[in-house]
Structure formats: structure tokens, C-alpha cells
ROPA-871374 format. One line per 4 residues: their letters; for each residue x negated, y, z of C-alpha. Coordinates in nm, 3 decimals, always signed. Each point is the difference from the previous one (the first is absolute). Example, Ala and Ser with C-alpha at 12.3 -4.5 7.8 and 13.67 -1.06 7.14 Angstrom:
# residues 2
AS) -1.230:-0.450:+0.780 ~ -0.137:+0.344:-0.066
//
This chain:
# residues 154
MKTQ) -2.449:+9.971:+6.144 ~ +0.352:-0.131:+0.049 ~ +0.099:+0.140:-0.339 ~ -0.295:-0.172:-0.168
NHIQ) +0.088:-0.337:+0.162 ~ +0.361:+0.046:-0.102 ~ -0.099:+0.073:-0.360 ~ -0.225:-0.310:-0.005
KIIY) +0.287:-0.214:+0.127 ~ +0.232:+0.137:-0.268 ~ -0.261:-0.064:-0.272 ~ -0.055:-0.354:+0.133
SIKT) +0.377:-0.062:+0.002 ~ +0.038:+0.128:-0.356 ~ -0.289:-0.221:-0.120 ~ +0.154:-0.300:+0.177
ILFV) +0.342:+0.064:-0.156 ~ -0.154:+0.043:-0.347 ~ -0.201:-0.320:+0.041 ~ +0.309:-0.197:+0.107
CIIV) +0.202:+0.146:-0.293 ~ -0.271:-0.099:-0.249 ~ -0.011:-0.355:+0.140 ~ +0.380:-0.030:-0.021
VLSS) +0.011:+0.131:-0.358 ~ -0.284:-0.223:-0.118 ~ +0.146:-0.309:+0.162 ~ +0.339:+0.065:-0.159
CKKN) -0.149:+0.025:-0.350 ~ +0.030:-0.355:-0.132 ~ -0.196:-0.079:-0.311 ~ +0.236:-0.136:-0.263
EDKD) -0.160:-0.341:-0.041 ~ +0.278:-0.123:-0.233 ~ -0.072:+0.282:-0.241 ~ -0.376:-0.066:+0.006
FLFQ) +0.062:-0.371:-0.047 ~ +0.234:+0.081:-0.288 ~ -0.244:+0.217:-0.193 ~ -0.326:-0.181:+0.065
NEWK) +0.115:-0.323:-0.156 ~ +0.117:-0.143:-0.331 ~ +0.321:-0.197:+0.017 ~ +0.095:-0.313:-0.195
IKSI) +0.369:-0.079:-0.034 ~ +0.112:-0.312:+0.181 ~ +0.374:+0.021:-0.067 ~ +0.301:+0.219:-0.060
SIDK) +0.334:-0.053:+0.171 ~ +0.341:+0.103:-0.122 ~ +0.273:-0.081:+0.251 ~ -0.069:-0.367:+0.073
ETLK) -0.192:-0.076:-0.321 ~ -0.380:-0.003:+0.014 ~ -0.209:+0.021:-0.316 ~ -0.373:-0.066:-0.021
PSSK) -0.239:+0.099:-0.278 ~ -0.075:-0.270:-0.252 ~ -0.336:-0.172:+0.016 ~ -0.009:+0.033:-0.380
TLRE) -0.081:+0.372:+0.018 ~ -0.173:+0.139:-0.306 ~ -0.230:+0.236:+0.193 ~ -0.227:-0.034:+0.302
DAYI) +0.097:+0.341:+0.136 ~ +0.374:-0.066:-0.025 ~ +0.219:+0.082:+0.298 ~ -0.263:+0.197:+0.187
LKFI) +0.102:+0.327:+0.164 ~ -0.273:+0.259:+0.050 ~ +0.041:+0.333:+0.174 ~ -0.242:+0.220:-0.195
NDTC) +0.017:+0.300:+0.233 ~ +0.245:+0.177:+0.232 ~ +0.260:+0.039:-0.276 ~ -0.061:-0.247:-0.286
FVMN) +0.031:-0.376:-0.044 ~ -0.041:-0.256:-0.278 ~ +0.142:-0.347:-0.032 ~ -0.016:-0.240:-0.289
TSVN) +0.267:-0.253:-0.081 ~ -0.063:-0.314:-0.205 ~ -0.056:+0.201:-0.320 ~ +0.100:+0.358:+0.080
YAGG) -0.160:+0.287:+0.185 ~ +0.188:+0.212:+0.251 ~ -0.120:+0.301:+0.189 ~ +0.137:+0.301:+0.172
RYQI) +0.018:+0.210:+0.308 ~ +0.102:-0.073:+0.353 ~ +0.055:+0.204:+0.311 ~ +0.003:-0.115:+0.359
ISEG) +0.304:+0.183:+0.137 ~ -0.059:-0.112:+0.358 ~ -0.140:-0.310:+0.164 ~ +0.176:-0.296:-0.163
HIFI) +0.170:+0.209:-0.270 ~ -0.135:+0.038:-0.352 ~ +0.118:+0.150:-0.328 ~ -0.128:-0.154:-0.324
SFQV) +0.035:+0.155:-0.345 ~ -0.117:-0.163:-0.322 ~ -0.191:+0.227:-0.236 ~ -0.116:-0.263:-0.249
STKV) +0.122:-0.346:-0.089 ~ -0.084:-0.185:-0.319 ~ +0.263:-0.220:-0.167 ~ -0.189:-0.287:-0.160
GNAL) +0.208:-0.310:-0.069 ~ -0.038:-0.314:+0.204 ~ +0.043:-0.342:-0.155 ~ +0.069:-0.186:+0.322
EEQK) +0.356:+0.055:+0.123 ~ -0.092:-0.074:+0.361 ~ -0.271:+0.270:+0.000 ~ +0.228:+0.245:-0.176
KFDE) +0.269:-0.040:+0.267 ~ -0.255:+0.033:+0.280 ~ -0.157:+0.312:-0.157 ~ +0.337:+0.171:-0.055
QLLN) +0.114:-0.069:+0.357 ~ -0.335:+0.109:+0.140 ~ +0.004:+0.335:-0.180 ~ +0.366:+0.060:+0.091
ILND) -0.068:-0.060:+0.368 ~ -0.326:+0.197:-0.001 ~ +0.180:+0.297:-0.153 ~ +0.256:-0.007:+0.288
VNSY) -0.238:-0.065:+0.292 ~ +0.069:+0.225:+0.297 ~ -0.181:-0.167:+0.290 ~ -0.312:-0.197:+0.081
YCKG) -0.163:-0.183:+0.286 ~ -0.310:-0.210:+0.056 ~ +0.000:-0.323:+0.195 ~ -0.318:-0.201:+0.028
NKLF) -0.168:+0.006:-0.341 ~ +0.327:+0.067:-0.181 ~ +0.163:+0.312:-0.136 ~ +0.378:+0.012:-0.035
LSAE) +0.167:+0.254:-0.229 ~ +0.378:+0.013:+0.044 ~ +0.286:+0.146:-0.200 ~ +0.374:+0.019:+0.056
KNRE) +0.227:-0.298:-0.072 ~ -0.226:-0.251:+0.183 ~ -0.286:+0.023:-0.248 ~ -0.362:-0.035:+0.105
IVFG) -0.345:-0.051:-0.147 ~ -0.257:-0.190:+0.207 ~ -0.369:+0.056:-0.067 ~ -0.300:-0.176:+0.145
KK) -0.333:+0.168:+0.058 ~ -0.217:-0.078:-0.300
//
């Protein structure tokens, strides 16, 4: 009888320990809300910054879908400039760190010098992006040398 009570106490203790461990593990697993927010939205470019200079897309854009970043799936993205198409692959290295690689980029001419400069700078920065963060309804993609692209939720 004593042995049976002892075994029941041990089983109860093991169940209690397992239950507490499961609670601790589940409570420590934080859902990556930034990542969900990143992928479930389309992003419209608000500005790009290079050192202290800030450039904004021209209101004379030739296309409605210009300057919109879309994450197609867990590895691919597309983004159109004023007249060109860009797409490629990305990889989230860790929270806040991203690697972007262009696979496709068309090279159609652009008659407006202001748009051409913006597009060139945008693609150069995007190709060098190494970190991201979300704040409010904005997405920030950053590269070395104080360069950043700011997107607003579309």
C-alpha cells in the first residue's frame, strides 16, 4: 500500500513537472508579429534616404503599381519602379536581418531625370539591404552607409 501511494505521488510529481515545463515553453514562444506584418501586406514606397538626403517618388509616375513591394511567398518578392520591373529572392536571416538578391530587373529607359535618379538609388539600396524593422504602419529597409527605404502599408 505504501509502495502504491509512493508510485502515485511520483507519477503526480512527474505530471506536474511536465505541465509546468510545457507552460514555460509555450509562454516563451513569441509569435514573430513583425514577420507576419511584413508578409501579409503590400508596401508603397514613401521615401529613400542616403546620408542626409531624402528622395521621394515623383507624382508623375507612369504606372499605378509603381513603387509597390510585394512578398510573394517565403522566398520571393516583386517590386516595380516607375517603368521597370524588379524581382528576386530574400531570406530572413534572423529577426531584423534580411538578405535580398535580385534575380530579374528590366532596364527600360526613363525620360524623366528625377524618376531615373530615384529608381537607380532605390535599386542600389534595395540590393544592399541587410536589416528591416516595422514601426506603426511603416516598413524600414536599411543598408550600410546610412541608406534606408521607407514604405507605408498600402
